[in-house]
N, C-alpha and C positions, 0 to 999 in steps of 0.2 A: 634033554640037558645037553646036547652036543651043540645044537642049535645056539644056545645061551651063548656057550661059550664061543663059539664063531662069532657073536655078536659083540663079546665084550673083548678081541682080540685085542691086544697094543695097551691095556686100561690100565692094565696094572701097576701101582706104583703112581699113580697120579692121583692127586688130593683134590684137585680144581672139578666139583660138580657139573659144570659147564661146558668143562674138554671134553670130560669123560662122557658127554650126551652127545656131543659133536662125532666123537670116534664112532661110537656105537649107530648111529643115524648114518656116518658114512660107509658101516661094512653091513647094514642092512639096506640099505638103497646100492650096494657091489652086488647082495646075495639075491636080492630082487630080481633087477635087471638080467644077471643070469641066469635064473631061474625062467624069464624070459623069452629072453635068448631060445634056451631049452626047449620049450614051450610052444613059440607062436616061429621062431627063426626053424624049428622042425617043420611046422605045416608049411610056411613058406615054400621051403626047400623042398617038399614032396610034390606040392602044387605045382612046382616051378621045375620039376623033373631035375633038381637038382644041379640046377646051373652053379659052374665054377665063379661068377660075378655074384652071387647071393651065398654059397657053404662057405667060401674063403673070409669074407668079410665078418661074415657071422663068428667063422671057427676064433680070428682074430680078436674079434672084440670077447667073447666067451674066456679066452688068455689072459687078456691086458685086465678085465673085470675082477679075474682071482688075482692078478699082481697088486690089486687094491688092500686087500685080506694081508698078503704080504710085506707089503710097506707097513702098513699098521701095525703088523707082530716086530715090526724092526724099528719102531716107533717113527718113522717118516710120515706122521701124522698131516704135514703141510701138502706132501709129496702125493699121497695119497688120495688127500680131496680134490688138490688138482687134475690126478689124472683121472680121478673119477667123473671130474664136471665135465672137462672138455673132451674126453671119450665120449659122452654121450652128443656133445654139439656135433661130434665130428660124422655119429652114426646117424644121428637126423638128418643133417647135412646128405649124405651119401645114399643114402635108403629114401631117402624123400626125393631125390631124382633120379633113383633106378625104379621104384615102385612108384613112381605117380599116379598110374591109371587106379593102384591097388585103392590107396589112402592119402590123404593131405597131412600132412604133421605141424601144420604150424600150431596149429592146438596145446601140441608137446612143448611151443618154448614156454607155453606159461608155469608147465613145472618145473622148467631150466631156473626160471626168477625167483619162484617160489623156493628151490633148492639154495638160493647163492645166501641167503642171511642166516641159515638153519647149518651151512657145512664149513665155511669163511668167516672169520671174528676179525681179518684184517681189512681195514678199508680198502687202501688197495687192491687186496684179491677179489673183494666183493666190486669193484669197478672194473676190473680185468674179465670177471665172470659175465659183468652185465652187458661188457661192451661183447662177449665171444656170443652171445645169446642172440645182441641185435645183430649183428651179421651173418648168424645163422637164419633165423627169420626174412632177411631183405635177399639173401641167397635165394632161398625156396620160392618168394613170390618172383622174382627174377628168371626164375628158371622155370614158372609154372604158366608164366607170359610168353614163353619164346613160343613160337609159332613151327619150330623146325626141332623141336623134342621129341625123341622117339624112345620111349620109356618100352619095360615089358610090360604086354599086355596078357592077361588070363582071361580067354573069354566065356567059361564057363561062370557063370553069376551064382552060382551055390557055393563053387570054390571061395569065389571075389566074398559073400558074407561070410562064411565062416573065418577066413583071414581077416577079416576086418570086427569082427564079433570079439575074436581072440586079442587082437590086437588092444582094444577098445577095454577089456576084461586088464588086460595087462597095463594098460595106462592107467587105469583105475584103481588098481591093487597100490601101484609107487605112489601113485595121489594120497590114496588112505594113509599108506604111510607115513609119508612125509606130512600132511598135515595133522597127525595124529599129536606132537608136540605142541600145535596150534589151540588146537580143541582142548586138548590137557593143560594146560596153563590158562586158559579162556574159565576152564570149570571150576579149578581153585583158585582166582584171583581172588572172587569174593569171601572162601571161605578163608583163605589168608589174610586178608585184608578188616576181614571181622576178627579171627582171632586176635592180629595185630594191634587192634584197639581194646579189645578186651585184655590185652597182656598189659597195656600202658594204663591202663584206668588201673586194674592189679597193684602194678609195681608202684602207681603215682601215689592212692591211695594207702598200700602199707609201709613206703616210706614215710608218708607226712603222718601216718598215724604213730609210726618207731620214733618221728624225730621229736615229739615232744616228752616221753616218756624217757627217751635216751638224754633230753636235754636237761628234764628235771633229774636227771642220777647225777649229769656234770656240775650241776649247779651245788649237789650237793655236798659232792666230793671234792668242791673248792671252800666250801665250807669247814667239812673234815679240815682240810691240810692244814687250814688257816689256826683251827682249833689244834693239833695236832702239834703247830709251830709255836701256839700261844701257853699250853700246856705240856711241861715234862713229863708229867704222869701219864701221860698216852702215847710218850713214842714208843711202846711196844704193841703197836697195832698201827705205827708211821708203814710198815711196809705193808700192810693190809688197804691201807687209803691210797696208796701210791699205785698199787696193783687195780684198785677200781678206777683209778683216774686213769688209767694208762687203757683201760678196758675201754671206757666211754668214750675216751679220744678215738681209741681206732675204731671204732662201732659208727662215733657221728659221723667221721670221715669216709666212712662206706656210705652211709647212707644220705650224705653231700653229695658224692661223687654220682653216684644213681640218679639222685634230680639234676643233677646238674646233666649228667648224658640225656635223661628226660627232655629239659629246656632245649639241647640242641640240636637234639632230632625233630625235635617242636619248631624249629627256626628261631629261636628267641635268646639272640645275642645279651649277655649280661652287661651292662653299660658299664664303661670302664672310668672310676674316679682319679681324680690328680688333686693329690693333697700334699701338702709338706709334712714331714718325717723326720723325727733323726734317726740314723741308719744304725748306730749302736744299737742303742737300748731295745729298738724293734726286734731285730734280728736275736738279740739277747733273750727277748721275752720265749722267743717262741724257741728258742734252745733251750730253757730251761724248763718246759714243757716234755720235751723231744728227750732231755737226761734221763731224765725218769724210765722212759720208756726203754733208753737203751740199758739202764741197768738191766732194766729186767729181762731185756734178750743176750743179756750178759756183754753186752758191747762198750765201748766208750764212746764220747763224742766229742769232738775239738773242732772249735771254732776260729775261723785268721781271716779278720778283716784287712785289711790293707791300709797302708796310711793315705795311701794316695785317691780312698776313697771319701767323696764329699761327706760331713757331718751331717748335711741335711739336703733330701733330694726330695723332686715331687714324682710321686706314682700313685699307685691304689696298694694303699697296705693289707686290704683283705684278700685281694688274687696276690699277691706275692706270699703272703700266709699261708693259701690253698698250696700253691706251688710247691714251696719249701715244705710243709707237710707232708703230702705226695711222694715228693724225692726221699725225704728222708723216710716215711713209710716203706718203698720200695727197697732202700739200703737196707734197714734194719732184718725187710724179707730175706732178702736175698746173699745179705753178709754173713760173711763166718763168723762163728763163735769167739769172743775172746780177742775181736781186732778193732780197729779203730775206725768210724766213719768221719769223715773229714767233710767240714763243711768252709769255702771259700767265697770270700766279696772282694771286689776289686774292680778298678776301675781303665775302662781302656778306648780312651780318646772321648769319642763321642758316647761309647756305651759304657754300661757296666755288667759284669760278670755276675752270674751264682752259679756256683759249681758245688755239686754234691759227689764223696766218690766213698766206694766203698772196696773190702775186698771179698771176693768170692768166685763163684765156681764164673768161667770166661764167657760172656754169648757169643753162641756159634755164629759166622760170620753172614750165614744163609737167613738168620733172624734178625737181625741188626735193622733190615730196610720193614719190617712190621711189628716191631717193639711198639711203637706208637700208635699202632692197630687199634682198635676198641674191642675187647672181650683178648687180647693177645696175652697168654698167660703161660709162664716155665709150670708145668704141676707136676712137681717132680717128690713123692714122700713125702715129708712133712710140709711141703713146700705150697700154699695154698692161695688162692688170689682172683678178686674178679675182673680184672685185664682193665680196668677202665682208670686208674690212675695214671698212667704216663697218657692216657688217652685225653684225659680233662688238662693234665698238666702242657701239650701242646697245643691245644685249644687255646687256653688260658694265655699262653705268652704269642699266639699267634695273634688274639685281641688286641694284645697291648704295643703291637709293631716289633715284636722280639722274635727272635730261633730259639729254637732246643738241640742240641747235637749230643751222640752219645759217641765216646770214646773208649772202646774196649781190647783191654791188652790180658794178656794170661794172668790171673787171676785177679784184676785189678778195673773195676770198671768208673767212668766219669761222665757224667748229665751235666752239660754245660747249657745253662742259659742265659741268653745275652739279650740287654733289654737296652733301649734308648736312654740315655740320662739326661736326666734336667735337675742341675744342681738349682738347691734352693739357701735360703741363709735362715740364720736362729728366728730372725723378725717376721721369715713368713709362719712361722709355726703358731697356729692360735694361742692365745693366753691362757696357760694353765694344761694347755693338752701334752705338754711333755715334760711338767714338774709331777712328782711323787705328790700326792696328799695326802695331810696328816687330820688325824679326826678331827682338831679342834680348828679345821677350816669351814667347816659342815656344822657347826656350835649353832644350836637354835635356827638353823635351815629347814623349813618348813615344807614338807612335800608331799603331793597328792599322787595316788599311784590309781589308773584303773585298769584292773587284770583278771579277766573270769576265771584262767585256770588256777584251782587252789593251791597245789601246788608251788606253781611259779610267784601267786601271792604269798603263800607263806615263805618262800625265799628271799623276795623281796624285802620282805619285814625284816629276818634277819639278816641282809645285807647293809638295810637302810638304819637298823639300831646297832651293828656296828659302827656306822660312821659317825655314831652322835646325831642324826638329825630326827627330828619330830614329826610325824609321820600319818598319814589316812589311809588306807586300801579299799575302793571300792570295785564289785563287782561287774559293772560295766558304766557305758557314759551315761546314760542317763540317772544313774546313781551320783557320778560324778558331780553332772550339772546341778541339781537337785541339793545338793549339799553346799555347793558356791552359793547358791541364790538364798538358802536358807541363812546363810551367815557372813552377809557382802563385804565386812569390812576386816573378814578373816582371810585374805589373800594368803594361796600360798608363793612360794617364791619360787617352785618350780613344778610343772605339771609329767607323770611320767605317764603314759597312754600306750596299750596293745593294740593293736591294728584290728584284729577280731574278734568282735564281742558282741553279743546276744543282746536287743532289742535297740540299743542305738552302737555303732561302731564305731572305731577310730577316727575316721574319718568325718562322720557326720560330727562326732563331738567336738573334733577340732571348729570344726567350720561353724559351730555352735559358740563356742569358746570367743571367735574372732569375731564375732558379731555381737557380742555382749560388752555394754561400758564395763567400763574398770576390768575386765577378764582380758582383754584383748592382748595385753603387752608380756603376757606371762610366759616364759620360754615353757616351748613343751617339745620333751625328749619320746621318739615315738621307738617301741620295741616290736621285734615282725623277727620273724621268719623267712618270710618271701622277698627274699634280695634280689632273685633274678626276676621278679617281675614287673610290672608297671605302679604296685603298692606303694612303693617309696615314694615315686613321684606323683602319685595322688595325693599321698599325704600332705608332702613337702610342699604341694600347690594349695591344700588345704589350709597351710598356716606352722604346720611343724617347724623346731627352729632344727632338732636333726634328727637321727636314728642311730637306733644300737642292734645289731644283728643276736637275736638269741640262739644259743644261749649267752646271757649275759654276764661279758667277765667280769668278777669285781673290781679288778684295778679302771678296766675300761668305763664302767657306771662311775666310781669314785671322781676317775678325769673330768666324765661330760659332765656331772652334775658343778664339781669345784669351776668347769671353765664358764658355764651360767652363772651360778654365784658372782663370781668376780664382774662379770658385768651387768647386773644390778645396779640401780640408781642408786641406793643408799650404798654402795660398794666404791 
């Protein structure tokens, strides 16, 4: 137990495992060398009749070796490593000169080089240590070839054999001590790789499996909210519907963050879109959802869009939506009850800012630099979090060519996102994309849907029925194609098709449609949850007109259908 305490001297209060392992290794080498001095040094001193030229240097080395432990105790870790290393360089040089007839110490230089990368972390110190080892090797080689060298001679062969044996055992022991981390790391490497691979598969499978039912719940809560708005008799269940909508939104946000994290770790950067949209209705639509969440958290949500902000900008709406959602989620999580979360949008020269502020506990200064790290979270009492939201935000902002910073004041925190500004005009927005649709716009519109998920198919039918469209829903691409071939004169106005389906998937079905005379002109809307893979690109290359992210937002579906209805030749 005492030995364990000696090895861990200087490690208390240090959270970094790498730093702890370096300190323990320095202590271990210091103790091993000290033990070797006692055993081998005593034997050499005895057989050389306790010569002062041997005893005095060994005593000095013994004392300095112990000082390494003392330096670590007083948290002078860098000084301890330097003293340990260059003490060995000096000792090898001195005793290599003095005891040349007993043993050659060139092979010990290999040990010196090996410990460089284990006890030093800084590149400069590693280079200095390597230079020191090289100088020692050069001095020993030059001295060995000196003709006039007069080292100490030991006449008794048995004594020489005994001293050499002790020295070899000592060097081997220290070598094993030093190489142990290498061996242990190599043994664990493949186990860790396998475990990491299994964890990634597990997380990916679970999150993908969760996404489908969560999307379905989100569909249903959208429909319930619309039903409550239409029927005053249902107002008594409005709070419950709002709670369900809030919970489903938060759960979907968590799952999306985990999937984003998996994509980032796999080195797959999502493509950043660049399309024109109106700033005010876009931001207000996001705020509308989060005001429900704010009420549930007993907070208020305030939006301020400065007059200097352009009416239309070019950017990636999906990415901005995710950035703002994660920042608001963070604000609700750490904000004080009864206070207001402020969202500010403004222009600043050739950039624009999206600022989210909340009243709450001050972020400690020592944690500011770590707040955007993955899995960083301040878990205190009722506050829980995965620690992915701000990391995802920073990654997304970086992909868009922007920066994010945090300004922490006592009781008030502001996250500031600065993005490149590309101003647009109203004419840059696709026809119908920025307008509110009326059910009369969809009258007699015929739409075919290919969707294998029963819940999604049912919800599609509700959405399309509410719009006033006539529609048919099929379980896969093959059924859709067969229905079109049976009634070639009854062409739909629009086709909505899912990416992943049995028998004939979305991509294959689109290619068949585009090859079929009389069907190639029909606009095709793809629905998918794989927004960060190459699925969308492949579907668009196959001939799809556009895509909608799952879960399908009712308003987004309306506007997209309206856009392509207006583009039809008869309109």
